[in-house]
PLY file of the C-alpha trace (Angstrom):
ply
format ascii 1.0
element vertex 221
property float x
property float y
property float z
element edge 220
property int vertex1
property int vertex2
end_header
0.00 0.00 0.00
1.11 3.55 -0.73
-1.02 6.24 0.92
0.11 9.90 0.91
3.55 8.49 0.10
4.89 11.47 -1.91
6.73 13.51 0.70
7.25 16.37 -1.75
3.52 17.17 -1.64
1.48 18.86 1.08
-1.28 16.75 2.65
-4.22 17.78 4.86
-6.67 15.34 6.46
-9.57 16.81 8.48
-11.85 14.82 10.83
-14.74 14.77 8.38
-12.49 12.80 5.99
-11.73 9.99 8.46
-12.33 6.48 7.12
-11.82 3.87 9.80
-10.69 0.35 8.91
-10.33 -2.80 11.00
-6.93 -3.90 12.25
-5.91 -7.57 12.59
-7.01 -7.47 16.26
-10.71 -7.44 17.30
-11.85 -4.15 18.83
-8.98 -2.15 17.31
-9.49 0.06 14.27
-7.36 2.66 12.55
-7.52 5.73 10.41
-4.51 5.66 8.09
-2.89 9.03 7.39
0.17 7.94 5.45
1.54 4.48 4.75
4.23 2.74 2.75
3.87 -1.02 3.07
1.24 -3.53 4.02
0.70 -4.82 7.58
4.33 -4.03 8.41
4.75 -0.49 7.15
6.18 2.96 7.55
2.94 4.44 8.80
1.23 7.35 10.49
-2.22 6.52 11.87
-4.90 7.24 14.44
-5.71 3.99 16.26
-8.88 3.50 18.29
-9.16 0.77 20.95
-12.56 -0.28 22.26
-12.77 -0.76 26.05
-11.09 -3.89 27.40
-9.10 -4.79 24.31
-5.55 -6.00 23.80
-3.10 -6.03 20.92
-0.71 -8.91 20.46
2.90 -8.51 21.53
4.96 -6.93 18.78
8.51 -5.76 18.21
9.31 -2.23 17.05
11.68 -2.94 14.18
11.55 0.68 13.04
10.55 2.36 16.30
7.16 3.53 17.56
6.08 7.05 18.56
2.71 7.55 20.30
0.64 10.43 21.60
-2.40 9.37 23.62
-5.39 11.39 22.44
-8.18 9.97 24.59
-8.78 7.39 27.32
-5.93 5.38 28.85
-3.45 3.39 26.79
-1.41 0.73 28.60
1.08 -2.09 28.31
3.11 -4.29 30.66
5.22 -1.25 31.58
2.42 1.05 32.76
-0.75 3.01 32.07
-0.64 6.18 29.98
-3.53 8.66 30.18
-4.55 11.13 27.49
-1.73 13.63 27.00
1.08 11.07 27.34
3.91 11.07 24.79
5.73 7.76 24.25
8.79 6.68 22.29
9.63 2.98 21.94
13.01 2.67 20.16
14.02 0.18 17.51
14.28 -3.32 18.98
11.87 -2.81 21.88
8.63 -4.81 22.25
5.40 -4.59 24.21
1.84 -5.88 24.53
-0.75 -3.07 24.51
-3.64 -3.46 26.96
-6.58 -1.06 27.21
-9.07 -1.03 30.09
-12.69 0.01 30.45
-12.10 3.60 29.31
-10.83 2.61 25.86
-8.14 4.65 24.15
-7.36 6.59 20.99
-3.75 7.18 19.99
-1.82 9.01 17.28
1.00 6.66 16.28
3.99 6.74 13.93
5.78 3.49 13.02
9.09 2.68 11.33
10.29 6.29 11.29
13.22 6.25 13.78
16.84 6.93 13.00
18.85 3.82 13.90
20.89 5.85 16.42
17.80 7.23 18.17
17.57 4.87 21.15
15.95 7.09 23.79
12.85 5.61 25.41
10.36 8.23 26.65
7.08 8.35 28.56
6.14 11.98 29.22
2.89 13.00 30.91
2.46 16.38 29.25
-0.29 17.28 31.74
2.40 17.52 34.45
5.23 19.02 32.38
6.68 22.54 32.49
6.12 24.67 29.40
8.43 27.33 27.98
7.60 30.70 26.39
7.38 30.55 22.59
9.02 32.76 20.00
6.12 35.23 19.93
3.62 36.45 22.53
0.76 34.01 22.93
2.81 30.85 22.29
4.05 28.32 24.84
6.12 25.29 23.92
6.71 21.88 25.50
9.70 20.16 23.84
9.20 16.39 23.65
12.12 15.02 21.63
15.15 16.05 19.61
17.50 13.88 17.59
19.78 15.20 14.85
17.53 17.31 12.59
14.22 16.02 14.05
12.34 18.05 16.68
9.01 17.17 18.33
7.01 19.51 20.59
3.57 20.55 21.75
2.75 24.18 21.04
-0.09 25.98 22.78
-1.53 28.97 20.94
-3.49 31.59 22.87
-6.53 33.04 21.09
-5.75 35.54 18.33
-2.04 34.76 18.09
-0.09 35.49 14.89
3.20 33.78 14.02
5.79 34.95 11.53
5.89 33.60 7.97
8.47 30.82 7.98
9.91 28.08 5.78
10.00 24.42 6.80
13.54 23.11 6.42
13.11 19.35 6.48
9.33 19.61 6.41
6.70 19.99 9.12
3.98 17.68 10.43
1.12 18.87 12.67
-1.72 17.15 14.48
-4.27 19.58 15.93
-5.18 18.45 19.45
-7.47 21.29 20.58
-9.08 24.40 19.11
-8.55 25.47 15.50
-5.24 26.11 13.76
-5.14 28.44 10.74
-2.83 29.59 8.00
-3.31 31.37 4.69
-4.33 28.06 3.09
-7.24 27.16 5.39
-8.67 26.27 8.80
-7.78 23.05 10.63
-10.04 21.99 13.53
-9.06 19.56 16.28
-8.28 16.18 14.74
-6.73 17.64 11.58
-3.39 16.29 10.33
-1.10 18.37 8.14
2.16 17.38 6.45
4.13 20.10 4.66
7.19 19.26 2.53
10.78 20.45 2.73
11.07 24.21 2.07
7.31 24.80 2.10
6.18 28.04 3.73
3.16 29.38 5.61
2.02 32.05 8.07
0.01 30.40 10.89
-2.39 32.04 13.33
-5.31 31.37 15.65
-8.67 33.03 16.23
-10.90 33.18 19.31
-10.62 29.50 20.31
-6.81 29.23 20.23
-5.16 25.87 19.53
-2.95 23.12 20.89
-0.85 21.25 18.33
1.64 18.39 18.15
4.37 19.45 15.72
7.35 17.59 14.25
9.92 19.32 12.06
13.04 18.43 10.13
12.22 14.76 9.56
10.94 14.51 5.99
13.96 14.67 3.63
15.06 11.12 4.53
11.52 9.66 4.61
0 1
1 2
2 3
3 4
4 5
5 6
6 7
7 8
8 9
9 10
10 11
11 12
12 13
13 14
14 15
15 16
16 17
17 18
18 19
19 20
20 21
21 22
22 23
23 24
24 25
25 26
26 27
27 28
28 29
29 30
30 31
31 32
32 33
33 34
34 35
35 36
36 37
37 38
38 39
39 40
40 41
41 42
42 43
43 44
44 45
45 46
46 47
47 48
48 49
49 50
50 51
51 52
52 53
53 54
54 55
55 56
56 57
57 58
58 59
59 60
60 61
61 62
62 63
63 64
64 65
65 66
66 67
67 68
68 69
69 70
70 71
71 72
72 73
73 74
74 75
75 76
76 77
77 78
78 79
79 80
80 81
81 82
82 83
83 84
84 85
85 86
86 87
87 88
88 89
89 90
90 91
91 92
92 93
93 94
94 95
95 96
96 97
97 98
98 99
99 100
100 101
101 102
102 103
103 104
104 105
105 106
106 107
107 108
108 109
109 110
110 111
111 112
112 113
113 114
114 115
115 116
116 117
117 118
118 119
119 120
120 121
121 122
122 123
123 124
124 125
125 126
126 127
127 128
128 129
129 130
130 131
131 132
132 133
133 134
134 135
135 136
136 137
137 138
138 139
139 140
140 141
141 142
142 143
143 144
144 145
145 146
146 147
147 148
148 149
149 150
150 151
151 152
152 153
153 154
154 155
155 156
156 157
157 158
158 159
159 160
160 161
161 162
162 163
163 164
164 165
165 166
166 167
167 168
168 169
169 170
170 171
171 172
172 173
173 174
174 175
175 176
176 177
177 178
178 179
179 180
180 181
181 182
182 183
183 184
184 185
185 186
186 187
187 188
188 189
189 190
190 191
191 192
192 193
193 194
194 195
195 196
196 197
197 198
198 199
199 200
200 201
201 202
202 203
203 204
204 205
205 206
206 207
207 208
208 209
209 210
210 211
211 212
212 213
213 214
214 215
215 216
216 217
217 218
218 219
219 220
């Protein structure tokens, strides 16, 4: 399968475009955002677990990055409530288990650099944020390796950012509110992927926004 596999093209997926499909495990379904490969794939997806479901033990041959969107995601190492950021490096393995609250996660597979071996489990609800580059922005750095940077960015209502170019591309998942740029409006649940050297001028309106953002990772994709 090749879905949104041309990394030189901008892609936007909004919640009204979601098309859920069954996974190999009962009670687990996914919304595929990009994918190169079949069941084992370089993939970006939203995965939804019904209450009291499990996923079989699996090894992360290309690494696994997760942000818990809703409910409580768990495995043999712990329980991770909504707002948790996880990194499972290449070579690790686990068995996901979800309790009676169910869970929805944003997950990226087979996208780690081979030297990126840092395991992380960050509860962003308890973390300390930093001031952003302009008034109205606050930033929570989550991960950095070589050219790749991952962070949460909170936008106050009616915040304007400078026009900027994306060296190495930019990927955004809108967690709360509505994110805007000169190309459109992106409500919570929207996923955007902008290629190397693309440019935009983002802003918010009265509801502000919270976004997951990854930069610098697309040239080698």
